[in-house]
PyMOL Python script that loads the backbone (N, CA, C, O; Angstrom):
from pymol import cmd

cmd.read_pdbstr("""\
ATOM      1  N   MET A   1    -213.597 223.187  67.866  1.00  0.00           N
ATOM      2  CA  MET A   1    -212.513 223.712  67.048  1.00  0.00           C
ATOM      3  C   MET A   1    -212.916 225.115  66.590  1.00  0.00           C
ATOM      4  O   MET A   1    -214.026 225.337  66.106  1.00  0.00           O
ATOM      5  N   SER A   2    -212.008 226.024  66.750  1.00  0.00           N
ATOM      6  CA  SER A   2    -212.294 227.400  66.341  1.00  0.00           C
ATOM      7  C   SER A   2    -212.263 227.519  64.823  1.00  0.00           C
ATOM      8  O   SER A   2    -211.671 226.676  64.148  1.00  0.00           O
ATOM      9  N   PRO A   3    -212.895 228.558  64.278  1.00  0.00           N
ATOM     10  CA  PRO A   3    -212.840 228.767  62.826  1.00  0.00           C
ATOM     11  C   PRO A   3    -211.402 228.905  62.310  1.00  0.00           C
ATOM     12  O   PRO A   3    -211.090 228.440  61.213  1.00  0.00           O
ATOM     13  N   GLU A   4    -210.539 229.534  63.089  1.00  0.00           N
ATOM     14  CA  GLU A   4    -209.141 229.694  62.676  1.00  0.00           C
ATOM     15  C   GLU A   4    -208.441 228.332  62.606  1.00  0.00           C
ATOM     16  O   GLU A   4    -207.684 228.065  61.672  1.00  0.00           O
ATOM     17  N   GLU A   5    -208.699 227.479  63.594  1.00  0.00           N
ATOM     18  CA  GLU A   5    -208.097 226.145  63.588  1.00  0.00           C
ATOM     19  C   GLU A   5    -208.602 225.317  62.411  1.00  0.00           C
ATOM     20  O   GLU A   5    -207.821 224.644  61.738  1.00  0.00           O
ATOM     21  N   SER A   6    -209.914 225.370  62.166  1.00  0.00           N
ATOM     22  CA  SER A   6    -210.453 224.575  61.067  1.00  0.00           C
ATOM     23  C   SER A   6    -209.924 225.057  59.722  1.00  0.00           C
ATOM     24  O   SER A   6    -209.678 224.241  58.834  1.00  0.00           O
ATOM     25  N   GLN A   7    -209.746 226.354  59.554  1.00  0.00           N
ATOM     26  CA  GLN A   7    -209.196 226.864  58.295  1.00  0.00           C
ATOM     27  C   GLN A   7    -207.738 226.458  58.130  1.00  0.00           C
ATOM     28  O   GLN A   7    -207.298 226.177  57.016  1.00  0.00           O
ATOM     29  N   ALA A   8    -206.984 226.424  59.223  1.00  0.00           N
ATOM     30  CA  ALA A   8    -205.586 225.993  59.154  1.00  0.00           C
ATOM     31  C   ALA A   8    -205.506 224.528  58.734  1.00  0.00           C
ATOM     32  O   ALA A   8    -204.682 224.175  57.890  1.00  0.00           O
ATOM     33  N   PHE A   9    -206.350 223.671  59.310  1.00  0.00           N
ATOM     34  CA  PHE A   9    -206.376 222.263  58.923  1.00  0.00           C
ATOM     35  C   PHE A   9    -206.864 222.109  57.484  1.00  0.00           C
ATOM     36  O   PHE A   9    -206.338 221.282  56.739  1.00  0.00           O
ATOM     37  N   ALA A  10    -207.854 222.888  57.094  1.00  0.00           N
ATOM     38  CA  ALA A  10    -208.409 222.790  55.745  1.00  0.00           C
ATOM     39  C   ALA A  10    -207.353 223.091  54.692  1.00  0.00           C
ATOM     40  O   ALA A  10    -207.388 222.528  53.597  1.00  0.00           O
ATOM     41  N   GLY A  11    -206.423 223.965  55.010  1.00  0.00           N
ATOM     42  CA  GLY A  11    -205.352 224.302  54.080  1.00  0.00           C
ATOM     43  C   GLY A  11    -204.444 223.127  53.763  1.00  0.00           C
ATOM     44  O   GLY A  11    -203.719 223.146  52.769  1.00  0.00           O
ATOM     45  N   ARG A  12    -204.483 222.110  54.602  1.00  0.00           N
ATOM     46  CA  ARG A  12    -203.631 220.931  54.398  1.00  0.00           C
ATOM     47  C   ARG A  12    -204.337 219.825  53.620  1.00  0.00           C
ATOM     48  O   ARG A  12    -203.705 218.843  53.230  1.00  0.00           O
ATOM     49  N   VAL A  13    -205.633 219.974  53.394  1.00  0.00           N
ATOM     50  CA  VAL A  13    -206.416 218.959  52.679  1.00  0.00           C
ATOM     51  C   VAL A  13    -206.830 219.548  51.339  1.00  0.00           C
ATOM     52  O   VAL A  13    -207.408 220.634  51.289  1.00  0.00           O
ATOM     53  N   SER A  14    -206.539 218.839  50.253  1.00  0.00           N
ATOM     54  CA  SER A  14    -206.834 219.385  48.930  1.00  0.00           C
ATOM     55  C   SER A  14    -208.331 219.418  48.645  1.00  0.00           C
ATOM     56  O   SER A  14    -209.054 218.456  48.904  1.00  0.00           O
ATOM     57  N   GLY A  15    -208.773 220.543  48.106  1.00  0.00           N
ATOM     58  CA  GLY A  15    -210.179 220.699  47.728  1.00  0.00           C
ATOM     59  C   GLY A  15    -211.104 220.691  48.922  1.00  0.00           C
ATOM     60  O   GLY A  15    -210.658 220.668  50.069  1.00  0.00           O
ATOM     61  N   GLY A  16    -212.370 220.709  48.652  1.00  0.00           N
ATOM     62  CA  GLY A  16    -213.344 220.674  49.732  1.00  0.00           C
ATOM     63  C   GLY A  16    -213.454 222.004  50.445  1.00  0.00           C
ATOM     64  O   GLY A  16    -212.690 222.935  50.192  1.00  0.00           O
ATOM     65  N   ALA A  17    -214.410 222.069  51.332  1.00  0.00           N
ATOM     66  CA  ALA A  17    -214.664 223.309  52.042  1.00  0.00           C
ATOM     67  C   ALA A  17    -215.123 223.020  53.458  1.00  0.00           C
ATOM     68  O   ALA A  17    -215.754 221.999  53.732  1.00  0.00           O
ATOM     69  N   VAL A  18    -214.792 223.941  54.352  1.00  0.00           N
ATOM     70  CA  VAL A  18    -215.340 223.917  55.703  1.00  0.00           C
ATOM     71  C   VAL A  18    -216.647 224.696  55.629  1.00  0.00           C
ATOM     72  O   VAL A  18    -216.662 225.856  55.218  1.00  0.00           O
ATOM     73  N   VAL A  19    -217.737 224.061  56.026  1.00  0.00           N
ATOM     74  CA  VAL A  19    -219.052 224.694  55.939  1.00  0.00           C
ATOM     75  C   VAL A  19    -219.517 225.069  57.345  1.00  0.00           C
ATOM     76  O   VAL A  19    -219.712 224.213  58.208  1.00  0.00           O
ATOM     77  N   GLU A  20    -219.688 226.376  57.545  1.00  0.00           N
ATOM     78  CA  GLU A  20    -220.182 226.936  58.804  1.00  0.00           C
ATOM     79  C   GLU A  20    -219.430 226.409  60.022  1.00  0.00           C
ATOM     80  O   GLU A  20    -220.009 226.251  61.097  1.00  0.00           O
ATOM     81  N   ASN A  21    -218.155 226.141  59.852  1.00  0.00           N
ATOM     82  CA  ASN A  21    -217.293 225.585  60.901  1.00  0.00           C
ATOM     83  C   ASN A  21    -217.925 224.357  61.566  1.00  0.00           C
ATOM     84  O   ASN A  21    -217.657 224.063  62.731  1.00  0.00           O
ATOM     85  N   HIS A  22    -218.764 223.649  60.811  1.00  0.00           N
ATOM     86  CA  HIS A  22    -219.460 222.477  61.335  1.00  0.00           C
ATOM     87  C   HIS A  22    -219.004 221.180  60.672  1.00  0.00           C
ATOM     88  O   HIS A  22    -218.838 220.161  61.341  1.00  0.00           O
ATOM     89  N   HIS A  23    -218.802 221.223  59.345  1.00  0.00           N
ATOM     90  CA  HIS A  23    -218.423 220.004  58.628  1.00  0.00           C
ATOM     91  C   HIS A  23    -217.583 220.322  57.405  1.00  0.00           C
ATOM     92  O   HIS A  23    -217.534 221.456  56.931  1.00  0.00           O
ATOM     93  N   LEU A  24    -216.927 219.286  56.912  1.00  0.00           N
ATOM     94  CA  LEU A  24    -216.187 219.366  55.662  1.00  0.00           C
ATOM     95  C   LEU A  24    -217.082 218.826  54.565  1.00  0.00           C
ATOM     96  O   LEU A  24    -217.836 217.877  54.781  1.00  0.00           O
ATOM     97  N   GLU A  25    -217.002 219.418  53.413  1.00  0.00           N
ATOM     98  CA  GLU A  25    -217.810 218.961  52.286  1.00  0.00           C
ATOM     99  C   GLU A  25    -216.970 219.001  51.017  1.00  0.00           C
ATOM    100  O   GLU A  25    -216.266 219.975  50.748  1.00  0.00           O
ATOM    101  N   LYS A  26    -217.057 217.923  50.243  1.00  0.00           N
ATOM    102  CA  LYS A  26    -216.299 217.875  48.995  1.00  0.00           C
ATOM    103  C   LYS A  26    -217.036 217.016  47.984  1.00  0.00           C
ATOM    104  O   LYS A  26    -217.596 215.973  48.323  1.00  0.00           O
ATOM    105  N   GLY A  27    -217.029 217.468  46.739  1.00  0.00           N
ATOM    106  CA  GLY A  27    -217.615 216.714  45.643  1.00  0.00           C
ATOM    107  C   GLY A  27    -216.537 216.096  44.777  1.00  0.00           C
ATOM    108  O   GLY A  27    -215.436 216.634  44.654  1.00  0.00           O
ATOM    109  N   PHE A  28    -216.862 214.966  44.181  1.00  0.00           N
ATOM    110  CA  PHE A  28    -215.947 214.244  43.310  1.00  0.00           C
ATOM    111  C   PHE A  28    -216.687 213.892  42.026  1.00  0.00           C
ATOM    112  O   PHE A  28    -217.875 213.573  42.061  1.00  0.00           O
ATOM    113  N   ALA A  29    -215.990 213.948  40.893  1.00  0.00           N
ATOM    114  CA  ALA A  29    -216.590 213.596  39.602  1.00  0.00           C
ATOM    115  C   ALA A  29    -215.900 212.357  39.042  1.00  0.00           C
ATOM    116  O   ALA A  29    -214.698 212.159  39.218  1.00  0.00           O
ATOM    117  N   PHE A  30    -216.691 211.530  38.364  1.00  0.00           N
ATOM    118  CA  PHE A  30    -216.203 210.274  37.798  1.00  0.00           C
ATOM    119  C   PHE A  30    -216.790 210.104  36.401  1.00  0.00           C
ATOM    120  O   PHE A  30    -217.794 210.734  36.069  1.00  0.00           O
ATOM    121  N   PRO A  31    -216.171 209.259  35.582  1.00  0.00           N
ATOM    122  CA  PRO A  31    -216.650 209.103  34.209  1.00  0.00           C
ATOM    123  C   PRO A  31    -217.935 208.288  34.090  1.00  0.00           C
ATOM    124  O   PRO A  31    -218.594 208.319  33.051  1.00  0.00           O
ATOM    125  N   ASN A  32    -218.299 207.553  35.153  1.00  0.00           N
ATOM    126  CA  ASN A  32    -219.497 206.721  35.072  1.00  0.00           C
ATOM    127  C   ASN A  32    -219.930 206.264  36.467  1.00  0.00           C
ATOM    128  O   ASN A  32    -219.283 206.579  37.466  1.00  0.00           O
ATOM    129  N   PHE A  33    -221.013 205.532  36.513  1.00  0.00           N
ATOM    130  CA  PHE A  33    -221.548 205.051  37.790  1.00  0.00           C
ATOM    131  C   PHE A  33    -220.602 204.066  38.466  1.00  0.00           C
ATOM    132  O   PHE A  33    -220.390 204.139  39.676  1.00  0.00           O
ATOM    133  N   ALA A  34    -220.033 203.147  37.690  1.00  0.00           N
ATOM    134  CA  ALA A  34    -219.157 202.125  38.269  1.00  0.00           C
ATOM    135  C   ALA A  34    -217.948 202.747  38.969  1.00  0.00           C
ATOM    136  O   ALA A  34    -217.551 202.288  40.040  1.00  0.00           O
ATOM    137  N   ALA A  35    -217.369 203.774  38.383  1.00  0.00           N
ATOM    138  CA  ALA A  35    -216.219 204.444  38.995  1.00  0.00           C
ATOM    139  C   ALA A  35    -216.620 205.139  40.289  1.00  0.00           C
ATOM    140  O   ALA A  35    -215.884 205.096  41.275  1.00  0.00           O
ATOM    141  N   ALA A  36    -217.786 205.779  40.285  1.00  0.00           N
ATOM    142  CA  ALA A  36    -218.273 206.428  41.506  1.00  0.00           C
ATOM    143  C   ALA A  36    -218.503 205.392  42.603  1.00  0.00           C
ATOM    144  O   ALA A  36    -218.168 205.627  43.764  1.00  0.00           O
ATOM    145  N   LEU A  37    -219.067 204.260  42.240  1.00  0.00           N
ATOM    146  CA  LEU A  37    -219.327 203.192  43.209  1.00  0.00           C
ATOM    147  C   LEU A  37    -218.023 202.629  43.774  1.00  0.00           C
ATOM    148  O   LEU A  37    -217.934 202.375  44.975  1.00  0.00           O
ATOM    149  N   ARG A  38    -217.011 202.430  42.924  1.00  0.00           N
ATOM    150  CA  ARG A  38    -215.704 201.954  43.417  1.00  0.00           C
ATOM    151  C   ARG A  38    -215.131 202.935  44.434  1.00  0.00           C
ATOM    152  O   ARG A  38    -214.610 202.534  45.474  1.00  0.00           O
ATOM    153  N   PHE A  39    -215.232 204.221  44.122  1.00  0.00           N
ATOM    154  CA  PHE A  39    -214.742 205.250  45.041  1.00  0.00           C
ATOM    155  C   PHE A  39    -215.494 205.182  46.367  1.00  0.00           C
ATOM    156  O   PHE A  39    -214.873 205.191  47.430  1.00  0.00           O
ATOM    157  N   VAL A  40    -216.808 205.114  46.314  1.00  0.00           N
ATOM    158  CA  VAL A  40    -217.620 205.053  47.534  1.00  0.00           C
ATOM    159  C   VAL A  40    -217.260 203.817  48.358  1.00  0.00           C
ATOM    160  O   VAL A  40    -217.166 203.899  49.582  1.00  0.00           O
ATOM    161  N   ASN A  41    -217.061 202.691  47.710  1.00  0.00           N
ATOM    162  CA  ASN A  41    -216.662 201.479  48.428  1.00  0.00           C
ATOM    163  C   ASN A  41    -215.287 201.637  49.072  1.00  0.00           C
ATOM    164  O   ASN A  41    -215.067 201.157  50.184  1.00  0.00           O
ATOM    165  N   ALA A  42    -214.364 202.303  48.387  1.00  0.00           N
ATOM    166  CA  ALA A  42    -213.037 202.549  48.955  1.00  0.00           C
ATOM    167  C   ALA A  42    -213.137 203.496  50.156  1.00  0.00           C
ATOM    168  O   ALA A  42    -212.445 203.307  51.156  1.00  0.00           O
ATOM    169  N   VAL A  43    -213.995 204.511  50.058  1.00  0.00           N
ATOM    170  CA  VAL A  43    -214.231 205.412  51.185  1.00  0.00           C
ATOM    171  C   VAL A  43    -214.800 204.622  52.360  1.00  0.00           C
ATOM    172  O   VAL A  43    -214.416 204.843  53.509  1.00  0.00           O
ATOM    173  N   GLY A  44    -215.709 203.709  52.069  1.00  0.00           N
ATOM    174  CA  GLY A  44    -216.287 202.878  53.119  1.00  0.00           C
ATOM    175  C   GLY A  44    -215.239 202.051  53.835  1.00  0.00           C
ATOM    176  O   GLY A  44    -215.285 201.921  55.058  1.00  0.00           O
ATOM    177  N   ALA A  45    -214.293 201.490  53.093  1.00  0.00           N
ATOM    178  CA  ALA A  45    -213.237 200.684  53.702  1.00  0.00           C
ATOM    179  C   ALA A  45    -212.354 201.536  54.620  1.00  0.00           C
ATOM    180  O   ALA A  45    -212.035 201.125  55.735  1.00  0.00           O
ATOM    181  N   ILE A  46    -211.965 202.711  54.151  1.00  0.00           N
ATOM    182  CA  ILE A  46    -211.165 203.621  54.982  1.00  0.00           C
ATOM    183  C   ILE A  46    -211.952 204.035  56.219  1.00  0.00           C
ATOM    184  O   ILE A  46    -211.405 204.088  57.320  1.00  0.00           O
ATOM    185  N   SER A  47    -213.224 204.324  56.036  1.00  0.00           N
ATOM    186  CA  SER A  47    -214.070 204.754  57.146  1.00  0.00           C
ATOM    187  C   SER A  47    -214.179 203.680  58.212  1.00  0.00           C
ATOM    188  O   SER A  47    -214.160 203.982  59.405  1.00  0.00           O
ATOM    189  N   GLU A  48    -214.294 202.430  57.793  1.00  0.00           N
ATOM    190  CA  GLU A  48    -214.349 201.328  58.749  1.00  0.00           C
ATOM    191  C   GLU A  48    -213.028 201.196  59.497  1.00  0.00           C
ATOM    192  O   GLU A  48    -213.020 200.979  60.709  1.00  0.00           O
ATOM    193  N   GLU A  49    -211.909 201.326  58.784  1.00  0.00           N
ATOM    194  CA  GLU A  49    -210.596 201.266  59.438  1.00  0.00           C
ATOM    195  C   GLU A  49    -210.449 202.362  60.481  1.00  0.00           C
ATOM    196  O   GLU A  49    -209.923 202.133  61.570  1.00  0.00           O
ATOM    197  N   GLN A  50    -210.919 203.557  60.136  1.00  0.00           N
ATOM    198  CA  GLN A  50    -210.782 204.713  61.016  1.00  0.00           C
ATOM    199  C   GLN A  50    -211.880 204.774  62.091  1.00  0.00           C
ATOM    200  O   GLN A  50    -211.782 205.527  63.060  1.00  0.00           O
ATOM    201  N   ARG A  51    -212.913 203.971  61.893  1.00  0.00           N
ATOM    202  CA  ARG A  51    -214.094 204.014  62.766  1.00  0.00           C
ATOM    203  C   ARG A  51    -214.674 205.441  62.820  1.00  0.00           C
ATOM    204  O   ARG A  51    -215.057 205.960  63.868  1.00  0.00           O
ATOM    205  N   HIS A  52    -214.711 206.026  61.632  1.00  0.00           N
ATOM    206  CA  HIS A  52    -215.208 207.396  61.482  1.00  0.00           C
ATOM    207  C   HIS A  52    -215.900 207.448  60.122  1.00  0.00           C
ATOM    208  O   HIS A  52    -215.258 207.202  59.102  1.00  0.00           O
ATOM    209  N   HIS A  53    -217.171 207.756  60.087  1.00  0.00           N
ATOM    210  CA  HIS A  53    -217.974 207.543  58.883  1.00  0.00           C
ATOM    211  C   HIS A  53    -218.585 208.844  58.366  1.00  0.00           C
ATOM    212  O   HIS A  53    -219.305 209.527  59.094  1.00  0.00           O
ATOM    213  N   PRO A  54    -218.296 209.187  57.108  1.00  0.00           N
ATOM    214  CA  PRO A  54    -218.879 210.386  56.515  1.00  0.00           C
ATOM    215  C   PRO A  54    -220.297 210.129  56.005  1.00  0.00           C
ATOM    216  O   PRO A  54    -220.718 208.984  55.844  1.00  0.00           O
ATOM    217  N   GLU A  55    -221.005 211.195  55.762  1.00  0.00           N
ATOM    218  CA  GLU A  55    -222.252 211.117  54.996  1.00  0.00           C
ATOM    219  C   GLU A  55    -221.815 211.017  53.537  1.00  0.00           C
ATOM    220  O   GLU A  55    -220.953 211.776  53.092  1.00  0.00           O
ATOM    221  N   ILE A  56    -222.399 210.096  52.804  1.00  0.00           N
ATOM    222  CA  ILE A  56    -222.028 209.902  51.406  1.00  0.00           C
ATOM    223  C   ILE A  56    -223.284 209.962  50.546  1.00  0.00           C
ATOM    224  O   ILE A  56    -224.255 209.247  50.791  1.00  0.00           O
ATOM    225  N   HIS A  57    -223.250 210.820  49.544  1.00  0.00           N
ATOM    226  CA  HIS A  57    -224.320 210.899  48.554  1.00  0.00           C
ATOM    227  C   HIS A  57    -223.661 210.662  47.205  1.00  0.00           C
ATOM    228  O   HIS A  57    -222.694 211.339  46.855  1.00  0.00           O
ATOM    229  N   PHE A  58    -224.184 209.694  46.438  1.00  0.00           N
ATOM    230  CA  PHE A  58    -223.559 209.460  45.148  1.00  0.00           C
ATOM    231  C   PHE A  58    -224.593 209.003  44.133  1.00  0.00           C
ATOM    232  O   PHE A  58    -225.692 208.564  44.472  1.00  0.00           O
ATOM    233  N   GLY A  59    -224.195 209.124  42.885  1.00  0.00           N
ATOM    234  CA  GLY A  59    -225.020 208.703  41.767  1.00  0.00           C
ATOM    235  C   GLY A  59    -224.134 208.590  40.547  1.00  0.00           C
ATOM    236  O   GLY A  59    -222.913 208.483  40.661  1.00  0.00           O
ATOM    237  N   TRP A  60    -224.750 208.612  39.383  1.00  0.00           N
ATOM    238  CA  TRP A  60    -224.015 208.434  38.140  1.00  0.00           C
ATOM    239  C   TRP A  60    -222.933 209.512  38.020  1.00  0.00           C
ATOM    240  O   TRP A  60    -223.243 210.694  37.872  1.00  0.00           O
ATOM    241  N   GLY A  61    -221.660 209.096  38.086  1.00  0.00           N
ATOM    242  CA  GLY A  61    -220.545 209.997  37.838  1.00  0.00           C
ATOM    243  C   GLY A  61    -220.248 211.018  38.917  1.00  0.00           C
ATOM    244  O   GLY A  61    -219.520 211.980  38.673  1.00  0.00           O
ATOM    245  N   ARG A  62    -220.795 210.827  40.095  1.00  0.00           N
ATOM    246  CA  ARG A  62    -220.550 211.840  41.137  1.00  0.00           C
ATOM    247  C   ARG A  62    -220.650 211.226  42.529  1.00  0.00           C
ATOM    248  O   ARG A  62    -221.317 210.215  42.748  1.00  0.00           O
ATOM    249  N   ALA A  63    -219.957 211.881  43.459  1.00  0.00           N
ATOM    250  CA  ALA A  63    -220.070 211.554  44.879  1.00  0.00           C
ATOM    251  C   ALA A  63    -219.838 212.837  45.664  1.00  0.00           C
ATOM    252  O   ALA A  63    -219.018 213.667  45.275  1.00  0.00           O
ATOM    253  N   ARG A  64    -220.546 212.997  46.750  1.00  0.00           N
ATOM    254  CA  ARG A  64    -220.359 214.143  47.636  1.00  0.00           C
ATOM    255  C   ARG A  64    -220.252 213.598  49.051  1.00  0.00           C
ATOM    256  O   ARG A  64    -221.071 212.790  49.490  1.00  0.00           O
ATOM    257  N   LEU A  65    -219.212 214.065  49.762  1.00  0.00           N
ATOM    258  CA  LEU A  65    -218.980 213.623  51.133  1.00  0.00           C
ATOM    259  C   LEU A  65    -219.115 214.792  52.094  1.00  0.00           C
ATOM    260  O   LEU A  65    -218.724 215.919  51.788  1.00  0.00           O
ATOM    261  N   MET A  66    -219.672 214.505  53.252  1.00  0.00           N
ATOM    262  CA  MET A  66    -219.715 215.456  54.357  1.00  0.00           C
ATOM    263  C   MET A  66    -219.155 214.743  55.580  1.00  0.00           C
ATOM    264  O   MET A  66    -219.584 213.642  55.927  1.00  0.00           O
ATOM    265  N   ILE A  67    -218.195 215.388  56.221  1.00  0.00           N
ATOM    266  CA  ILE A  67    -217.501 214.779  57.353  1.00  0.00           C
ATOM    267  C   ILE A  67    -217.584 215.707  58.553  1.00  0.00           C
ATOM    268  O   ILE A  67    -217.287 216.897  58.452  1.00  0.00           O
ATOM    269  N   TRP A  68    -217.993 215.152  59.694  1.00  0.00           N
ATOM    270  CA  TRP A  68    -217.951 215.854  60.971  1.00  0.00           C
ATOM    271  C   TRP A  68    -218.002 214.810  62.079  1.00  0.00           C
ATOM    272  O   TRP A  68    -218.302 213.643  61.829  1.00  0.00           O
ATOM    273  N   THR A  69    -217.713 215.229  63.281  1.00  0.00           N
ATOM    274  CA  THR A  69    -217.753 214.329  64.424  1.00  0.00           C
ATOM    275  C   THR A  69    -219.115 214.470  65.088  1.00  0.00           C
ATOM    276  O   THR A  69    -219.436 215.505  65.671  1.00  0.00           O
ATOM    277  N   ARG A  70    -219.898 213.424  64.990  1.00  0.00           N
ATOM    278  CA  ARG A  70    -221.267 213.469  65.499  1.00  0.00           C
ATOM    279  C   ARG A  70    -221.333 213.655  67.015  1.00  0.00           C
ATOM    280  O   ARG A  70    -222.246 214.300  67.531  1.00  0.00           O
ATOM    281  N   LYS A  71    -220.357 213.085  67.720  1.00  0.00           N
ATOM    282  CA  LYS A  71    -220.371 213.158  69.189  1.00  0.00           C
ATOM    283  C   LYS A  71    -220.398 214.606  69.688  1.00  0.00           C
ATOM    284  O   LYS A  71    -221.037 214.911  70.695  1.00  0.00           O
ATOM    285  N   ILE A  72    -219.701 215.491  68.975  1.00  0.00           N
ATOM    286  CA  ILE A  72    -219.692 216.900  69.380  1.00  0.00           C
ATOM    287  C   ILE A  72    -220.473 217.778  68.404  1.00  0.00           C
ATOM    288  O   ILE A  72    -220.592 218.987  68.603  1.00  0.00           O
ATOM    289  N   ASN A  73    -221.008 217.155  67.341  1.00  0.00           N
ATOM    290  CA  ASN A  73    -221.734 217.882  66.298  1.00  0.00           C
ATOM    291  C   ASN A  73    -220.896 219.032  65.739  1.00  0.00           C
ATOM    292  O   ASN A  73    -221.361 220.165  65.610  1.00  0.00           O
ATOM    293  N   GLY A  74    -219.653 218.705  65.414  1.00  0.00           N
ATOM    294  CA  GLY A  74    -218.748 219.702  64.861  1.00  0.00           C
ATOM    295  C   GLY A  74    -217.460 219.051  64.400  1.00  0.00           C
ATOM    296  O   GLY A  74    -217.366 217.830  64.276  1.00  0.00           O
ATOM    297  N   LEU A  75    -216.474 219.889  64.148  1.00  0.00           N
ATOM    298  CA  LEU A  75    -215.207 219.429  63.589  1.00  0.00           C
ATOM    299  C   LEU A  75    -214.173 219.117  64.663  1.00  0.00           C
ATOM    300  O   LEU A  75    -214.087 219.786  65.693  1.00  0.00           O
ATOM    301  N   THR A  76    -213.389 218.071  64.384  1.00  0.00           N
ATOM    302  CA  THR A  76    -212.229 217.720  65.200  1.00  0.00           C
ATOM    303  C   THR A  76    -211.077 217.405  64.246  1.00  0.00           C
ATOM    304  O   THR A  76    -211.273 217.317  63.034  1.00  0.00           O
ATOM    305  N   GLU A  77    -209.903 217.240  64.788  1.00  0.00           N
ATOM    306  CA  GLU A  77    -208.749 216.913  63.967  1.00  0.00           C
ATOM    307  C   GLU A  77    -208.961 215.605  63.205  1.00  0.00           C
ATOM    308  O   GLU A  77    -208.492 215.469  62.075  1.00  0.00           O
ATOM    309  N   SER A  78    -209.654 214.651  63.801  1.00  0.00           N
ATOM    310  CA  SER A  78    -209.870 213.363  63.129  1.00  0.00           C
ATOM    311  C   SER A  78    -210.675 213.513  61.843  1.00  0.00           C
ATOM    312  O   SER A  78    -210.534 212.692  60.936  1.00  0.00           O
ATOM    313  N   ASP A  79    -211.505 214.527  61.743  1.00  0.00           N
ATOM    314  CA  ASP A  79    -212.254 214.778  60.503  1.00  0.00           C
ATOM    315  C   ASP A  79    -211.302 215.124  59.363  1.00  0.00           C
ATOM    316  O   ASP A  79    -211.486 214.680  58.229  1.00  0.00           O
ATOM    317  N   PHE A  80    -210.298 215.910  59.675  1.00  0.00           N
ATOM    318  CA  PHE A  80    -209.328 216.308  58.658  1.00  0.00           C
ATOM    319  C   PHE A  80    -208.404 215.150  58.293  1.00  0.00           C
ATOM    320  O   PHE A  80    -207.975 215.041  57.144  1.00  0.00           O
ATOM    321  N   VAL A  81    -208.094 214.286  59.256  1.00  0.00           N
ATOM    322  CA  VAL A  81    -207.296 213.095  58.965  1.00  0.00           C
ATOM    323  C   VAL A  81    -208.053 212.202  57.992  1.00  0.00           C
ATOM    324  O   VAL A  81    -207.486 211.736  57.004  1.00  0.00           O
ATOM    325  N   LEU A  82    -209.326 211.960  58.266  1.00  0.00           N
ATOM    326  CA  LEU A  82    -210.144 211.151  57.360  1.00  0.00           C
ATOM    327  C   LEU A  82    -210.222 211.794  55.977  1.00  0.00           C
ATOM    328  O   LEU A  82    -210.079 211.106  54.966  1.00  0.00           O
ATOM    329  N   ALA A  83    -210.445 213.092  55.923  1.00  0.00           N
ATOM    330  CA  ALA A  83    -210.534 213.791  54.639  1.00  0.00           C
ATOM    331  C   ALA A  83    -209.230 213.661  53.850  1.00  0.00           C
ATOM    332  O   ALA A  83    -209.268 213.494  52.631  1.00  0.00           O
ATOM    333  N   ALA A  84    -208.094 213.734  54.512  1.00  0.00           N
ATOM    334  CA  ALA A  84    -206.807 213.601  53.823  1.00  0.00           C
ATOM    335  C   ALA A  84    -206.625 212.205  53.266  1.00  0.00           C
ATOM    336  O   ALA A  84    -206.103 212.046  52.163  1.00  0.00           O
ATOM    337  N   LYS A  85    -207.049 211.182  54.010  1.00  0.00           N
ATOM    338  CA  LYS A  85    -206.938 209.814  53.521  1.00  0.00           C
ATOM    339  C   LYS A  85    -207.862 209.593  52.314  1.00  0.00           C
ATOM    340  O   LYS A  85    -207.488 208.918  51.355  1.00  0.00           O
ATOM    341  N   ILE A  86    -209.047 210.158  52.370  1.00  0.00           N
ATOM    342  CA  ILE A  86    -209.976 210.039  51.261  1.00  0.00           C
ATOM    343  C   ILE A  86    -209.460 210.795  50.035  1.00  0.00           C
ATOM    344  O   ILE A  86    -209.614 210.325  48.907  1.00  0.00           O
ATOM    345  N   ALA A  87    -208.856 211.947  50.247  1.00  0.00           N
ATOM    346  CA  ALA A  87    -208.327 212.744  49.129  1.00  0.00           C
ATOM    347  C   ALA A  87    -207.278 211.966  48.347  1.00  0.00           C
ATOM    348  O   ALA A  87    -207.153 212.154  47.137  1.00  0.00           O
ATOM    349  N   LYS A  88    -206.520 211.096  49.014  1.00  0.00           N
ATOM    350  CA  LYS A  88    -205.506 210.304  48.320  1.00  0.00           C
ATOM    351  C   LYS A  88    -206.131 209.317  47.340  1.00  0.00           C
ATOM    352  O   LYS A  88    -205.486 208.914  46.372  1.00  0.00           O
ATOM    353  N   LEU A  89    -207.380 208.925  47.580  1.00  0.00           N
ATOM    354  CA  LEU A  89    -208.067 207.997  46.679  1.00  0.00           C
ATOM    355  C   LEU A  89    -208.327 208.615  45.301  1.00  0.00           C
ATOM    356  O   LEU A  89    -208.320 207.922  44.283  1.00  0.00           O
ATOM    357  N   SER A  90    -208.551 209.906  45.293  1.00  0.00           N
ATOM    358  CA  SER A  90    -208.963 210.556  44.048  1.00  0.00           C
ATOM    359  C   SER A  90    -207.791 211.119  43.267  1.00  0.00           C
ATOM    360  O   SER A  90    -207.995 211.795  42.258  1.00  0.00           O
ATOM    361  N   THR A  91    -206.569 210.856  43.710  1.00  0.00           N
ATOM    362  CA  THR A  91    -205.404 211.386  42.981  1.00  0.00           C
ATOM    363  C   THR A  91    -204.822 210.343  42.051  1.00  0.00           C
ATOM    364  O   THR A  91    -203.840 210.612  41.359  1.00  0.00           O
TER     365      THR A  91
END
""", "prot")
cmd.dss("prot")
cmd.show_as("cartoon", "prot")
cmd.util.cbc("prot")
cmd.orient("prot")
């Protein structure tokens, strides 16, 4: 995916950033650990449905996701689809 294509797709997904045209990255804040864990579990369920799995780092009151397609070691349209589905969880 070209940088222009990834930026066009990124404009359709709220928040987050395209990093070095390689992956999407977004942080989320929560009031406590339990809320962050619920979010991570919900992301896991969506990821299993999509058969597309982000890197997830989380702790007390926070979660950070990185999404890319490992097969090509870069971005594809499916990365943005997953990011859009995950973004709906935090609204």
